[in-house]
C-alpha positions in Angstrom: -34.6 2.9 4.7 -36.3 4.1 1.5 -37.9 1.3 -0.6 -37.4 3.2 -3.8 -33.7 3.4 -4.5 -32.7 3.5 -8.2 -29.3 4.9 -9.0 -27.1 4.0 -12.0 -24.0 5.4 -13.5 -20.9 4.5 -15.6 -17.3 5.7 -15.2 -15.2 5.6 -18.3 -11.4 5.4 -18.1 -10.4 5.7 -21.7 -6.7 5.8 -21.0 -6.8 2.6 -18.9 -9.3 1.0 -21.4 -12.0 0.1 -18.8 -15.5 1.2 -17.9 -17.1 0.6 -14.5 -20.9 0.2 -14.4 -22.6 0.8 -11.0 -26.3 0.4 -10.0 -27.9 0.7 -6.7 -31.5 -0.5 -6.7 -34.2 -2.0 -4.5 -35.4 -5.1 -6.2 -39.2 -5.4 -6.5 -40.8 -7.0 -3.5 -37.6 -6.6 -1.3 -36.7 -4.2 1.4 -32.9 -4.2 1.1 -31.0 -2.3 -1.6 -28.4 -4.0 -3.7 -25.3 -2.6 -5.3 -24.0 -4.1 -8.5 -20.6 -3.4 -10.2 -19.4 -4.7 -13.5 -16.5 -3.7 -15.7 -16.3 -3.5 -19.5 -13.3 -3.8 -21.8 -13.9 -0.6 -23.8 -11.9 -1.7 -26.8 -13.6 -5.1 -27.1 -17.0 -3.8 -26.0 -17.4 -6.8 -23.7 -17.8 -7.4 -20.0 -14.5 -8.1 -18.4 -14.1 -11.2 -16.2 -12.5 -10.9 -12.8 -9.4 -13.0 -13.2 -5.7 -12.4 -13.5 -5.5 -13.5 -17.2 -8.1 -11.0 -18.3 -6.6 -8.0 -16.4 -4.4 -8.2 -13.3 -5.3 -4.7 -12.2 -9.1 -5.2 -12.3 -8.9 -8.7 -10.8 -6.9 -7.4 -7.8 -9.0 -4.3 -7.4 -12.3 -6.1 -7.3 -10.9 -8.4 -4.7 -9.9 -5.6 -2.3 -12.8 -3.4 -3.3 -15.3 -6.2 -2.2 -13.8 -6.2 1.3 -13.7 -2.4 1.3 -17.4 -2.2 0.6 -18.0 -3.8 4.0 -16.7 -0.6 5.7 -19.5 1.2 3.8 -22.3 -1.0 5.0 -22.5 -3.5 2.1 -22.0 -7.2 2.3 -20.3 -8.0 -1.0 -19.9 -11.1 -3.1 -17.5 -11.2 -6.0 -18.7 -13.4 -8.8 -16.9 -14.3 -12.1 -17.7 -10.9 -13.7 -19.9 -9.0 -11.2 -19.8 -7.7 -7.6 -23.2 -7.9 -5.9 -23.4 -6.2 -2.5 -26.4 -6.2 -0.2 -27.0 -3.2 2.0 -27.5 -3.5 5.7 -31.2 -3.4 6.5 -30.9 -0.3 8.8 -29.2 1.9 6.2 -31.0 5.1 5.4 -31.5 6.6 1.9 -28.8 9.2 2.7 -26.4 6.5 3.8 -27.1 4.4 0.7 -26.5 7.5 -1.6 -23.3 8.3 0.2 -22.1 4.7 -0.1 -22.8 4.7 -3.8 -20.8 7.9 -4.3 -18.0 6.7 -2.1 -17.8 3.5 -4.2 -17.5 5.6 -7.3 -14.9 7.8 -5.8 -12.8 4.8 -4.7 -12.9 3.4 -8.3 -11.9 6.9 -9.6 -8.9 7.1 -7.1 -7.4 4.1 -8.8 -8.3 4.0 -12.4 -8.0 7.7 -13.2 -4.3 7.5 -12.4 -3.2 5.0 -15.1 -1.1 6.5 -17.9 -1.9 3.7 -20.5 -4.0 0.7 -21.2 -4.2 -2.0 -18.5 -5.7 -4.8 -20.7 -3.5 -6.9 -23.0 -0.3 -4.9 -22.4 2.8 -5.1 -20.3 1.9 -2.1 -18.3 2.1 -2.1 -14.5 -1.0 -3.2 -12.6 -0.2 -2.0 -9.1 1.9 1.1 -9.6 2.0 4.1 -11.8 5.4 5.3 -13.0 6.5 8.3 -15.0 9.7 10.3 -15.5 9.5 14.0 -16.1 12.0 16.9 -15.9 14.6 14.9 -14.0 12.2 13.4 -11.5 10.9 9.8 -11.3 7.4 9.6 -9.8 6.3 6.2 -8.4 2.8 5.9 -7.1 1.5 2.8 -5.3 -1.9 2.4 -6.9 -4.0 0.2 -4.6 -6.2 2.8 -2.8 -8.9 0.1 -2.0 -6.4 -1.4 0.4 -4.9 1.9 1.5 -2.0 1.0 -0.8 -1.1 -2.2 1.0 1.5 -4.2 -1.0 1.2 -7.7 -2.6 4.1 -9.5 -4.3 3.3 -8.0 -7.7 3.3 -4.5 -6.2 6.8 -5.1 -4.8 8.1 -6.6 -8.0 6.8 -3.6 -10.0 8.3 -1.2 -7.4 11.7 -2.9 -7.8 11.5 -2.8 -11.6 10.6 0.9 -11.7 13.2 1.9 -9.1 15.9 0.1 -10.9 14.9 1.9 -14.1 15.2 5.3 -12.3 18.5 4.3 -10.7 20.0 3.5 -14.1 18.8 6.7 -15.7 21.5 9.5 -15.5 18.9 12.2 -16.2 17.0 11.4 -13.0 18.0 13.6 -10.1 15.4 12.6 -7.5 12.7 9.9 -7.0 9.3 10.6 -5.3 7.3 7.7 -3.9 3.6 8.2 -2.9 0.4 6.4 -2.6 -2.9 6.8 -4.6 -5.8 8.4 -2.8 -6.0 10.5 0.4 -6.1 7.6 2.9 -2.8 5.8 2.8 0.8 6.1 1.7 1.3 2.4 2.2 -0.2 0.1 4.9 2.3 -2.8 4.7 1.7 -6.2 3.2 -1.8 -7.1 2.1 -2.9 -9.6 4.8 -5.7 -10.9 2.6 -3.0 -12.7 0.6 -2.2 -15.9 2.4 1.7 -16.1 2.5 1.5 -19.9 2.5 -1.0 -20.4 -0.4 -0.1 -17.4 -2.5 3.7 -17.2 -2.0 4.7 -15.3 -5.1 1.7 -13.0 -5.0 2.4 -12.2 -1.3 6.2 -12.0 -1.2 7.2 -11.2 -4.8 9.8 -12.7 -7.0 12.2 -9.7 -7.8 15.8 -10.6 -7.6 16.6 -7.3 -6.0 14.2 -6.1 -3.3 12.7 -2.6 -3.8 14.0 -1.6 -0.4 17.6 -2.4 -1.5 17.1 -0.2 -4.5 15.8 2.7 -2.5 18.9 2.5 -0.3 21.5 1.9 -3.0 20.3 4.0 -5.9 22.4 7.1 -6.5 19.5 9.5 -6.4 17.8 10.9 -3.2 14.4 9.4 -2.6 11.5 11.4 -1.1 8.5 9.7 0.6 5.5 11.9 0.1 3.2 10.6 2.8 -0.5 11.4 2.8 -2.5 9.1 5.2 -1.4 5.9 6.8 2.3 4.7 6.7 2.0 1.5 8.6 4.0 -1.7 8.8 6.4 -2.0 5.8 4.8 1.3 4.6 6.4 2.9 7.6 9.7 1.1 6.9 9.5 2.4 3.3 9.0 5.9 4.6 11.9 5.8 7.0 14.2 4.0 4.4 13.7 6.9 2.0 16.2 9.7 2.3 13.5 12.3 3.1 10.0 12.0 4.4 7.4 14.8 3.8 4.0 14.1 5.5 0.6 15.8 5.7 -1.2 16.5 8.9 -3.6 13.6 8.4 -0.8 11.1 8.2 -0.1 8.4 10.8 2.9 6.2 11.3 3.5 2.9 13.1 4.4 -0.8 12.9 2.1 -3.9 13.1 4.4 -6.9 12.7 4.2 -8.4 16.2 0.4 -7.9 16.3 -0.5 -9.4 12.9 2.1 -12.1 12.8 4.3 -10.5 10.1 7.9 -11.3 11.1 9.7 -8.2 9.9 13.1 -8.2 11.6 16.8 -7.8 11.1 18.4 -4.8 9.4 15.1 -3.2 8.4 14.0 -3.1 12.0 17.4 -2.1 13.5 18.0 0.8 11.1 15.1 2.7 12.7 17.3 3.2 15.8 19.6 5.3 13.6 16.6 7.5 12.8 14.9 8.0 16.2 17.2 6.3 18.8 17.1 2.9 20.5 14.3 3.7 23.0 11.9 5.1 20.5 12.7 2.5 17.9 11.9 -0.3 20.3 8.7 1.4 21.4 7.6 1.8 17.7 8.4 -1.8 16.8 7.6 -3.7 19.9 4.4 -2.0 21.0 2.7 -1.4 17.6 1.5 2.1 18.6 0.5 4.7 16.0 1.8 8.3 15.9 0.6 11.5 14.3 2.6 13.3 11.7 3.7 15.9 14.3 4.8 13.2 16.8 6.7 11.5 14.0 8.4 14.8 13.1 9.2 15.6 16.7 11.0 12.2 17.1 12.9 12.5 13.8 10.8 10.0 11.7 9.6 12.8 9.4 11.4 15.8 8.0 8.5 18.2 7.7 4.7 18.3 8.0 2.3 20.3 5.8 -1.4 20.6 5.2 -2.8 18.1 2.7 -3.3 20.7 0.0 0.3 21.8 0.4 2.0 18.4 -0.1 3.0 18.7 -3.7 4.1 22.3 -3.4 6.4 21.2 -0.6 7.7 18.2 -2.5 8.5 20.6 -5.4 10.5 22.8 -3.1 12.6 19.9 -1.9 13.1 18.8 -5.5 14.4 22.2 -6.4 16.9 22.2 -3.6 18.1 18.7 -4.6 18.6 19.8 -8.2 20.6 22.7 -7.1 23.4 20.7 -5.5 26.0 18.2 -6.9 24.4 14.9 -7.8 27.6 12.9 -7.4 28.4 14.4 -4.0 24.8 13.5 -2.9 25.5 10.0 -4.1 28.7 9.8 -2.0 26.9 11.2 1.1 24.1 8.8 0.7 26.6 5.9 0.6 28.2 7.3 3.7 25.0 7.4 5.6 24.2 3.8 4.5 27.5 2.6 5.9 26.4 3.9 9.3 23.0 2.1 8.8 24.9 -1.1 7.9 27.4 -1.2 10.7 26.2 -4.7 11.6 24.4 -6.8 9.0 24.8 -10.6 9.7 24.2 -13.0 6.9 21.0 -14.3 8.5 18.4 -12.2 10.3 17.1 -13.7 13.6 13.8 -14.9 12.1 15.7 -16.7 9.3 18.1 -18.2 11.8 15.7 -19.4 14.5 12.2 -19.4 13.0 12.5 -19.9 9.3 9.0 -21.6 9.1 7.2 -19.0 11.2 4.6 -18.3 8.5 3.4 -21.9 8.7 2.7 -21.7 12.4 -0.8 -21.5 14.0 0.2 -18.1 15.5 1.0 -16.6 12.1 -2.3 -17.8 10.6 -4.3 -16.8 13.7 -2.9 -13.3 13.8 -3.4 -12.7 10.1 -7.1 -13.9 10.2 -7.8 -11.9 13.4 -6.6 -8.8 11.6 -8.8 -9.5 8.5 -11.8 -10.4 10.7 -11.3 -7.4 13.0 -11.3 -9.5 16.2 -9.0 -10.1 19.1 -6.4 -12.8 18.7 -6.5 -16.1 20.4 -3.4 -16.1 22.6 -3.4 -19.9 23.0 -2.0 -19.9 19.4 1.1 -18.0 20.4 4.4 -19.6 19.6 6.6 -20.0 22.8 9.9 -18.2 23.1 12.8 -19.8 21.2 15.3 -21.3 23.7 18.5 -19.6 22.9 21.5 -20.0 25.2 22.6 -16.9 27.1 26.2 -16.1 27.7 
């Protein structure tokens, strides 16, 4: 690689109130380039520490961003107020330059979307929400994780969706993900469900998925990129799903030790049939947007640059029909979905402590570390009487 790398830039996000400072240099007397990222509080004119109290959005982003840098060839360490990442020794100057620009682009994907200050305010950290001309737009804003959800994300989703549900001027809700890589890739596996319970699971009294199903307005999932795990559940729970050609769909629960089950699993059979639903859930395969459309998981597929024009066409059609009749029809479809909903799901009834098992921990860590799981950690079948 080149021994004379010296790149510096700053990205100002006045609306959000933060400035990111990036530098990629080769320290004197060393061969490996190092990338440094700091964040400033624009209003205070001071460097921003990476903790939840200072700014939940920046704290969470720098955590996921440090892991993401590994996919670009940088081994990153997140300190109290700086990310320092060492480049792999074999990286060329062109690769280093591309990695620098990719890092800046990832920052821009997240922080250019905020509609107000994110420091010292009650604004949302993980989602962006706006209402305009009868439409509520909800964007999951964690592109550094391909919009994987943590508990705070789910709480903010529930809060915004409840607001839209209670607003009689809203005719349709559109849910999307920030950036071109993911609609939503399920729950963020870097959050340990045993150690970070509220951050992982959320604390909302009404789950966002319940609001999607029960709110009077139709909900459109605008999918661009991966819809995986509970991201796929969210897409098929929405009334309509519009996807781009680069989207992919699938489940991961049995592979990563995430025990999704019960009604959220079973309702997929009403979308694609029992055989396909069991294939999707039990085998953890992934499907292209065309395959998903062919099996009834998606309504229509368009080129990435046509997504929002297509969403607008669906919005226009929805606005042209009776809102209360749509509400009654949605309730009718939900009654079919809920033809059988026991008080306890199977995992709650037979394995309530699954998250504390060695299997759950092993599968989560294997996913994070990108390695094969150790099958000796598998939990044996639960002995349930037959007949």
